N, C-alpha and C positions, 0 to 999 in steps of 0.2 A: 777882585775878579768877578764875584757874584754881583756886586753893585754895578760894575761896568756892563755886564751882560744884561742886567735888568734895564739899564738905561737904553741900551741898543734895542731891546725887545719892545720897550715902550714906544719907541719911534716908529716901528713897523709891525706892531703886534697884529695878529689876526684876531677876529672876534672869538669870544669864548665858544667852543663847540657846544651844540645843543643836542642832547640825546633825544631821539625820536623813536618811540616804541610803536612800530607800525605792524598791524596784525595781518601780515601776509599769510595767505592760506594756500596749502598745497594738497588739494583733494586728489582722490584716486584717479581722476580722469586726466591728470597731467602725464604726458608721455615722457619717459626719461630721455628720449631723443627729441627734445622739445624745439629744435630748430629744423624746419622742413628742408629736406635735401642736404643737410649738413650734420649728420650724426657724429662725425668726428669732432666738430667744434663743440657740439653739445657735451660730448664725453670729456673734452678738455675743461669746459666750464664746470662740469660735475666733479671732475677730479680736483679742481681748485676748491670747490665747496667742501669736499671731503676733509680737507686739511683744517678748515676754520675752527671747528669745535675743539681742536687740540692746540693750534697756534695761538688763537686769540685769548684763551684762558691763561696761557703762559705769559703773553704780553701784559695782561691785566695784573697778574701776580707781581710781575717785575716792576711795572710802573707804580703799583700800590706801595711796594716796599721802598722804592726809590723816593717817592714824594714825601715819605716820612722825614727825610733829611733835607727837604727843600724849604728854604726860609723865605721864598718869594711867593706871596699869596696868589698872584695871578697864575704863575706856573703851576703851583700846587692844585689850584682849582681847575685849571685846564687838564691836568693829569687825571683828576677825578671824573671830569666830563668825558675825557677820552675813554676811561675804563667803562663808563656806563654805555657809551656808544658801542664799544667792542662787545660788551655783554649782550646787547640786543642783537648785534650781528651774528655772533656764534649761536645764539639760541634759535634764530631763524634758519641758519644753515643746518643746524642739527635736525630741525623738523623736515627740511627738504631732503637731507641725507637719509633720514628714516624712510621717506617715500621711495627713494632710489633702491634701498636695500629690500624693502617689502615688495616692490613691484617686479624687480628684475635681478638685482645684484646683491644677494646675501653675502657673497664672497668678499665684499668690501670690508666686512667686519674684521678680517685678518689685518688689513692695512691700518684700520683704526687702532687695533691693539699694538701694532708696531709704533705708531705715532705716540700713543699714550706712554709707552716705555721710553721712547726717544726724548720726549719733552720732560719726563721725570728725571732722566739723566742730566739734561741741560739745566734743569732747575737746581742742580747741585753745584753749578759753577758760581763764580763770584758775581756780585751784583753788577760790577762794571762790565764783565763779559756779557751778562744777560741784557743790560741796558744798551750795550753796543749792538747786540743782535737786534734788539727792539728798534733802536733809532735807525740802524742801517736798513732794516727791512722796510720800515715805515717811510723812509726817505725815497725808496725806490718805487713805492706803490703808485705815485702819481703817473708814472709811465703806463702802468696797467689801466689806470683810470682814463687817461687820454686815449689809449688804444680802444677801449671798449666804448667810450662815449663819442669820440670824434668819428669812429668807424661804425657807429651803432646801426646805421641803415644797411651797410653791406654785410655786417655780421648777423644782425638779428631781424632782417626783413621777414615778416609774417610768422615770426616765432611766437611761442606762447607768452602772452603779455604778462601773465602772473609771474613767470620766472624772470623775464627780462627786467621787469619793474623792480623786483627784489634785488637782482644783481646790480642794477645801476643805482639804486638807493644806497647800497653798500659803498659803491665807488664814490658817490657824492659825499658821503660822510668821511670816507678816507681822505678826500681832498680837504674837507673842512678841518680835520685835525692833523694835517700833514706835518705841522711844525712841533707838535706837542712832545713826542718822544725825543726829538732832536734838542728841544729847549731844556728838557729835564736832564738829558745827558750832558749838555754843555754847562748847565748850571752846576752840576755835581763834579764834573771831571775836567772842565776848562778846555783849553786849546793847546795843550802840550803835544809834543810829537807822539808820546806813548798813547795819549787820549785819541789822537787822530788814527793811529795805526789800529787800535782796538776797534774804532768805529768802522774803518775801512774793511777790516776783516768781517765785522758784523754785517756790512752790506752784502757781501758775497755769501757768507754763511747763512744768513736768514733767507736770502732770495733763492739760493740753490737748494736749500732744505725744502722749501715749499714747492719749488718746481719738481724736485725729485719725488716727493710724496704724491704730488698731483699726477705725475707721469705713471707711477705705480697704479694709481686709481684708474686713470683712463685706459691703461693697457688691459686691466681686468675687464672693464666694461666692453671694450672693443673686441676682446677675445670672446666674451660671453655672447656678443651679438654676431659672431662669425665674421667680423670685418678685419681682424688683425692680420690674417693671412692673405688678404686681398690687395693686389698691387694698386688698384684704383683707389681703394680706401687709404692705403699708405700715402699715396700721392696727395690726396686731399688733406690728410693730416699734416704732411710736410708743408703744404701751402699755408695752412693756418699757423704752424709753428714758425715758419719763416716770417709771417706777418707779425707775430708776437715778438720775435727777436728784433725785427726791423724797427718796430715802434717802441718797445720797452728797453732794448739794449742801451741806447744812448742815455736814458735816464739812470739806469743802473750804473753806468760808467761815471756819469757826472756825480751821482750820489757818493761815489768813492773818492772824489777829489778832496784835497786838504781843506779848501775854503768853501766847500759846498754848503749852501743853506737852502732848505726847501722853499723859503720865501722867494728865492730867485726864479722858481718855476711858475709860469703863469697858469692860473686856473682856467679851465675851459669855460666859456661863456654859458654853455648849457648848464653847467654845475651851479654857477652863480645865479642863473635864472631860477633853477629848481629850488635853491635855498631861499631866495627872496620870496618866491611864490608860496612856498610851504608855510611861511610865517602867517599867511592869510588864508590858509586852507581850513576847512571845517574840521573840528576835532574828530579824530577817528577815521578821517578820509584816507582811503588806500590809494596811493598815487600810481594808477595803472597807465602805462604808456601804450599808445595806439601803434602797434608794430606794422600796421597796414598803411600808415601815413607815410608818404614818400620822404618826409624829413624827420619823422619821429620827434615832434616837439615835446617839451616838458608836459607832464600830465595835468597841469592846472593853468591853462593860459589866461583865464579870467582873473585868477588871483595874481598873476604876474602883472597884469595891467593895474590892478589895485596897488601892488607894491611899487610900481613905477610912479603912479600918481602920488602915493604917500611920500616917496623920496623927493 
């Protein structure tokens, strides 16, 4: 079974994920409502950020434990690269979240305590249950990536470039490693009915877990800002939630299908261009997106031309 999977992966393997430690900065002049005219969308994004320093260390611990039993070198190396990327992600989110708490929302610490306890309990489950949660959640995230990247102009027009660039960098790397947890899970647990059912439960468990915790966070923020009781604010929030469901829902449902493979989901061209261009970027360059540009191109167009010439 493992040899068969390895042959299939070799035929359509994605390149090895590349960890990129980018020094995004979150100075005090960043407004927690960093999207002009759309404080509800900013709160939704902030709520999602709040979950990352608790979700992603759990994913790292799970994949680290699982790869000890993986005898395929490429899959094991991909797992280690996945973990390094996720480490850089949650460290950046933690810095951003500290800004949110310091500037306006100290009440978010209570949600953080709840998530810490929740993931500690989840960490007591079997490795298969934890890997199913990990593989299921990771398979769904391409829907979030496509929503944020393909709708970036309508979502983030004139928003704070420092925050938008940080959020979309995370989404780019989520796309890059979209197959890793799935491959580890399939390598260890195969394609039996019980393996599928565990992964299917993991898709909904992981996704709904993060959505629920995000919602608790953005509810606190909107209440603190005096918007939760406003009908106009609720309608704007409903509009953004409907957009999220419309764009992400189909990916979540496909991820739960028996023969779903993340490789079947096409990567956004903007993501592919970002990855290709970053390989030619200057060391230490922070990829800041121009949110005033009507198409919001990748942040290093000259490097993209270099990449295309080299190809």
